[in-house]
C-alpha positions as CSV (number, residue, x, y, z in Angstrom):
1,M,4.8,103.6,8.9
2,K,8.4,102.6,9.6
3,A,9.7,105.9,8.4
4,I,7.2,107.8,10.5
5,L,8.2,105.7,13.6
6,A,11.9,106.4,12.9
7,S,11.2,110.2,12.7
8,L,9.3,110.2,16.0
9,L,12.1,108.3,17.7
10,C,14.6,110.8,16.3
11,L,12.5,113.7,17.6
12,Q,12.2,112.1,21.0
13,A,15.9,111.7,21.3
14,T,16.5,115.3,20.2
15,A,14.1,116.5,22.9
16,M,15.7,114.3,25.6
17,F,19.3,115.2,24.9
18,G,19.1,118.9,24.3
19,G,19.0,118.9,20.5
20,V,21.8,116.4,20.1
21,T,21.0,114.2,17.1
22,S,24.2,112.2,16.8
23,T,24.3,108.4,17.2
24,S,25.6,108.9,20.8
25,A,22.3,110.6,21.7
26,Q,20.5,107.3,21.4
27,T,22.7,105.6,24.0
28,N,23.3,106.2,27.7
29,P,24.3,109.9,27.9
30,L,26.2,109.3,31.2
31,W,28.5,106.5,29.9
32,S,32.0,107.7,29.5
33,E,34.3,104.7,30.3
34,Q,36.8,103.5,27.8
35,K,37.6,99.8,27.6
36,V,40.7,98.9,29.7
37,K,42.9,95.9,29.0
38,N,42.9,93.2,31.7
39,Y,40.1,94.9,33.7
40,L,37.6,92.1,34.4
41,P,34.4,94.2,34.3
42,H,35.3,95.3,30.8
43,M,36.3,91.9,29.5
44,T,34.5,89.3,27.5
45,R,34.7,85.6,28.4
46,P,37.0,84.9,25.4
47,E,39.3,87.7,26.5
48,V,39.6,86.2,30.0
49,E,40.3,82.7,28.5
50,D,43.0,84.3,26.3
51,L,44.6,86.0,29.3
52,L,44.7,82.7,31.1
53,T,47.1,81.5,28.4
54,R,49.5,84.2,29.4
55,T,49.2,84.6,33.1
56,D,47.7,83.1,36.3
57,M,48.0,86.3,38.3
58,A,45.1,88.5,39.5
59,I,45.3,91.9,41.3
60,L,42.5,92.5,43.9
61,P,42.3,96.1,45.1
62,V,40.9,96.6,48.6
63,G,39.6,100.1,49.1
64,A,36.9,102.0,51.0
65,L,33.9,104.3,50.6
66,E,34.4,107.0,53.2
67,Q,34.6,110.8,53.7
68,H,37.8,112.4,52.5
69,A,37.3,116.0,53.8
70,R,35.6,118.6,51.7
71,H,37.5,118.3,48.5
72,L,38.1,114.6,47.7
73,P,35.5,112.1,46.6
74,M,34.1,109.5,49.0
75,G,35.5,106.8,46.7
76,T,39.1,108.1,46.9
77,D,40.5,104.8,48.3
78,F,38.5,102.6,46.0
79,I,39.5,104.7,43.0
80,S,43.2,104.7,44.0
81,G,43.3,101.0,44.3
82,V,41.5,100.2,41.1
83,E,43.3,102.8,39.0
84,R,46.8,101.9,40.1
85,A,45.9,98.2,39.5
86,K,44.8,99.1,36.0
87,L,48.1,100.9,35.4
88,I,50.1,97.9,36.6
89,A,48.2,95.6,34.4
90,Q,49.0,97.6,31.3
91,E,52.7,97.0,32.0
92,T,52.6,93.3,32.9
93,D,49.8,90.9,32.3
94,A,47.5,90.3,35.3
95,L,43.8,90.3,35.8
96,V,42.3,93.3,37.7
97,V,39.4,92.3,39.9
98,P,37.5,95.0,41.8
99,V,35.6,92.9,44.3
100,L,34.2,95.5,46.7
101,T,33.8,99.3,46.8
102,L,33.6,99.2,50.6
103,G,36.2,98.7,53.4
104,Q,36.6,99.0,57.1
105,S,36.0,102.6,58.1
106,P,34.3,102.8,61.5
107,Y,36.2,105.9,62.6
108,H,34.8,107.9,59.7
109,M,31.1,107.2,60.5
110,G,30.7,110.7,62.1
111,F,30.8,112.2,58.6
112,A,27.9,111.7,56.2
113,G,28.3,109.2,53.4
114,S,30.9,107.0,55.0
115,I,30.0,103.2,54.9
116,T,31.9,100.6,56.9
117,L,32.0,96.8,56.8
118,R,33.2,94.4,59.5
119,S,36.6,92.9,58.8
120,E,35.1,89.5,58.8
121,T,32.7,90.5,56.0
122,I,35.4,91.9,53.8
123,Q,37.8,89.0,54.1
124,A,34.9,86.5,53.6
125,V,33.8,88.2,50.3
126,Y,37.3,88.4,48.9
127,F,38.1,84.9,50.0
128,E,35.1,83.6,48.1
129,A,36.0,85.7,45.1
130,V,39.5,84.1,45.1
131,E,38.0,80.7,45.3
132,S,36.0,81.5,42.1
133,L,39.1,82.7,40.3
134,I,41.1,79.6,41.3
135,R,38.4,77.4,39.7
136,H,39.0,79.3,36.4
137,G,42.8,78.8,36.6
138,F,44.1,81.8,38.4
139,K,46.7,80.8,41.0
140,R,48.6,83.9,42.2
141,F,46.9,86.8,43.9
142,L,48.3,90.3,44.6
143,I,46.2,92.0,47.2
144,L,46.5,95.8,46.7
145,N,45.4,97.6,49.9
146,A,44.4,101.2,49.3
147,H,43.1,102.1,52.7
148,G,45.0,102.0,56.0
149,G,42.0,100.7,57.9
150,N,42.1,97.5,55.9
151,R,45.7,96.5,56.9
152,A,44.8,93.8,59.4
153,T,42.0,92.5,57.1
154,V,44.4,92.2,54.2
155,G,47.0,90.4,56.3
156,F,44.4,87.8,57.4
157,L,43.0,87.4,53.8
158,V,46.5,86.8,52.4
159,D,47.1,84.2,55.1
160,R,43.8,82.5,54.6
161,I,44.4,82.1,50.8
162,N,47.9,80.6,51.5
163,Q,46.7,78.3,54.3
164,E,43.3,77.2,52.9
165,T,43.5,77.1,49.1
166,S,45.8,76.0,46.3
167,G,46.4,79.7,45.5
168,I,49.4,81.8,46.5
169,A,48.8,85.4,47.8
170,V,50.9,88.4,48.7
171,D,50.3,91.9,50.0
172,L,51.3,93.9,46.9
173,G,52.1,97.0,48.9
174,A,54.6,95.2,51.1
175,A,56.0,93.2,48.1
176,A,56.6,96.4,46.1
177,G,58.2,98.2,49.0
178,P,61.8,97.1,48.3
179,F,61.5,98.2,44.7
180,M,60.3,101.7,45.5
181,V,62.7,104.6,44.5
182,R,63.7,106.5,47.6
183,T,63.5,110.2,46.9
184,E,65.9,112.7,48.6
185,S,63.4,115.5,48.7
186,A,62.7,116.7,52.2
187,R,59.1,116.4,53.3
188,P,57.4,118.9,55.7
189,N,57.8,117.8,59.3
190,V,54.0,117.9,60.0
191,L,51.2,115.3,59.9
192,D,50.0,114.7,56.3
193,R,47.9,111.6,56.1
194,H,44.2,111.1,55.3
195,A,43.0,113.6,52.6
196,G,46.2,115.6,53.0
197,V,48.6,116.9,50.3
198,S,50.0,113.6,49.3
199,E,46.6,111.9,48.9
200,T,45.1,114.9,47.2
201,S,48.0,115.0,44.8
202,R,47.5,111.3,43.9
203,T,43.8,111.8,43.4
204,M,44.4,114.9,41.2
205,Y,46.5,112.6,39.0
206,L,44.3,109.5,39.0
207,A,40.8,111.1,38.9
208,P,41.2,114.8,38.3
209,N,37.6,115.6,37.5
210,L,36.5,114.3,40.9
211,V,38.7,116.7,43.0
212,D,37.1,120.0,44.1
213,M,40.0,122.2,45.1
214,A,37.7,125.2,45.3
215,D,36.2,123.6,48.5
216,A,39.6,122.6,50.0
217,E,40.7,124.1,53.3
218,T,43.2,123.4,56.0
219,A,41.9,121.2,58.8
220,T,42.0,122.1,62.5
221,L,43.3,119.0,64.3
222,T,42.4,118.1,67.9
223,M,43.7,115.0,69.7
224,P,44.1,113.7,73.2
225,D,47.0,115.4,75.0
226,H,49.1,112.2,75.4
227,L,48.8,111.6,71.6
228,E,49.7,115.2,70.8
229,R,52.9,114.8,72.8
230,L,53.9,111.8,70.6
231,V,53.6,113.6,67.3
232,P,57.2,114.9,67.1
233,D,58.6,111.4,67.6
234,L,56.0,110.0,65.2
235,L,57.2,112.4,62.5
236,A,60.8,111.5,63.3
237,G,60.1,107.9,62.5
238,D,60.3,106.4,65.9
239,P,58.9,102.8,65.3
240,T,57.6,102.3,68.9
241,V,55.8,105.7,68.8
242,S,54.3,104.9,65.4
243,R,53.0,101.6,66.6
244,L,51.4,103.0,69.7
245,F,50.0,106.1,68.0
246,L,48.3,104.1,65.3
247,A,47.0,101.6,67.9
248,E,45.0,104.4,69.5
249,G,44.6,107.0,66.8
250,L,41.6,107.0,64.4
251,K,39.3,104.5,66.2
252,A,35.5,104.4,66.2
253,E,33.8,106.9,68.5
254,E,32.2,103.9,70.3
255,T,35.6,102.9,71.7
256,G,35.8,106.0,73.9
257,K,39.3,106.8,72.8
258,G,38.4,110.2,71.5
259,T,40.2,109.6,68.2
260,S,37.4,109.2,65.6
261,A,37.7,111.5,62.6
262,R,34.8,113.6,63.7
263,E,36.5,114.1,67.1
264,M,40.0,114.9,65.8
265,T,39.5,117.0,62.6
266,S,37.3,119.9,61.6
267,T,37.1,118.9,57.9
268,G,37.7,115.1,58.0
269,A,41.3,115.4,56.8
270,W,44.0,114.1,59.1
271,S,46.7,116.6,58.0
272,E,48.1,119.8,59.2
273,R,49.0,120.9,55.7
274,D,46.9,123.0,53.3
275,P,45.6,120.6,50.7
276,R,45.9,123.4,48.1
277,E,49.6,122.7,48.1
278,A,48.9,119.5,46.2
279,T,50.1,119.1,42.6
280,V,49.4,116.8,39.8
281,E,53.1,116.3,39.3
282,Q,53.6,115.1,42.9
283,G,50.6,112.7,42.4
284,R,52.1,111.4,39.1
285,E,55.5,110.8,40.7
286,E,54.1,108.9,43.7
287,T,51.8,106.8,41.5
288,I,54.4,105.9,38.9
289,N,56.9,105.1,41.6
290,F,54.5,102.5,43.1
291,V,53.4,101.2,39.7
292,N,57.0,100.6,38.6
293,A,57.9,99.0,41.9
294,A,54.9,96.7,41.7
295,V,55.7,95.7,38.1
296,Q,59.3,94.9,39.0
297,F,58.1,92.6,41.8
298,I,55.6,90.9,39.5
299,E,58.2,90.3,36.8
300,R,60.6,88.9,39.4
301,W,57.9,86.5,40.6
302,K,57.2,85.4,37.1
303,E,60.9,84.8,36.6
304,L,61.3,82.8,39.8
305,R,58.2,80.8,39.1
306,P,57.1,80.7,35.4
307,M,53.4,80.0,34.8
308,E,52.7,76.3,34.4
309,Q,51.8,75.4,30.9
310,R,48.2,74.2,30.4
């Protein structure tokens, strides 16, 4: 009877998975992840306990789930934050904790699939996650923002951790900035931000099978006249113009500013460049530059304040 039952199960598996009779056919056919060191969802409890003997640092990526034009995945920002955090954690011990997929994206809600949370919701969830990690012995927190719309939320979160807990937090993007290698290569003097060439290049490097370049196209941008007049000074790096432009640009349709993504771009991209100019090499260079800078900051922090022995 056992032999008959085994044969029936084998035949069922063969039928379900197109004639594949290997051992893998009897497990989830969609599972493709490989275990990554220091990535909390993949770790066992003993592995976390062992990591705590070597570090008290945790990296918390803060991303978003929002439209990224026609050619990039909705999870571009979440993926960017998590994957860069993983790369950092391979070079220097730190726990990678993906708390939320979602971020603050109200100005993308005109495009299907975008999801947005209130700033208060995001910081509350991350703050409670940090409180949990502190109970287990983690003390230093590197908040890795991967979405521009989260900037104020991350600033408030970092301050709350420092003001209200025994933990110490920093904005990892700002902390890594001084360690970034400044390239001399000239960049096109045109807007290239959300879902543009730079972001497309990084995604081609970080998650190549999720990029659909066959559907990529150059966006037609439309913005209020007074903002259009600011663009040349914005691209020239005028700090006042940059502050004023971002204070008004890319805001929810409900604000009446006329600067939501649906109102300003035909494809959802906020870029004048053709995304088909993107290259894996550019994405690799930008990613590795940030990863190396982040590692240098973390190593310097460890040097200045070694982990307390338990």
